N, C-alpha and C positions, 0 to 999 in steps of 0.2 A: 479499199478504195484506189483505185492507180491513181500514181502522179498526173496522168493524163487527166483524169475525171478532176481532179482539185483545180488544177491550172485552169481547166472549160468552166468550172463553177465560179472560180475566181475572176476571169475573163468576162463570163455573166453577170457576175454583182457588179463589176465596174460599168456596165453598159447598164445597167438598171440603176445603179446610184444616178448616172447622168441625167437617165429619164425623169426620176422623181424630183431631182431638185433642178430639173430645165437648166442645167448650166453647163453644156459639153464642153468640155476645153478652156471652161473659165475655173477660177478658184472659188471656195464653197469653202467657209470654216466646218461645216457639219457633213461634208462630203464623207470623211472615211467612216464616221460612225454609221451613215446610211449605207454604207457600202459594205461595213465589217455585219451590219444587221442582217442585211440579204444575204451575205454569204454564208451566215449561221443557220440562216433558214432554207438555206437551200441544201447544205450539209444536213443538218436534221431530216431533212425530207429525203434523201437519199438512204440516210441511214433507218427509216421508217421504212423505206422500199425494201432495203434487204433482210431488216428484222421479219417484217410480214412474210417475206418469201420462204423464211427458216422455219416460222408458223408454220404456214400451208404446207410444207412437206412434212413436219412432225405430225399433223394432223391427217393429213392423208395418209402418212405410215400406219398410224394407230388406227385411223379407220378401216383401212383394209385388215390390220390385225384381226381387230374387233370382229370384223364383216366375217372372216374366216373363222375365227372361233366361235361364233356363232353359230355358223352353218356345221362346223365338227357337232356342235351340242345338239342339233337337231337329228344329226344323224344318228346319234347313240340313242336318241329317245324311243 
């Protein structure tokens, strides 16, 4: 993740914490905890997307290799 992506997620977590607690601009004792939980979920979501993209690439590479090997095997029969 880039620094800009992290800042964007932090800003989004701040705004969502305000919405969840319905206390924009006012003090709430649980605000930091709520914001941190939202931020953690956003980071996990981003990491999951990245991980899935890598898995898709690996799957596609493996599938293409398997298909070409299967075609070669059929040609030799």
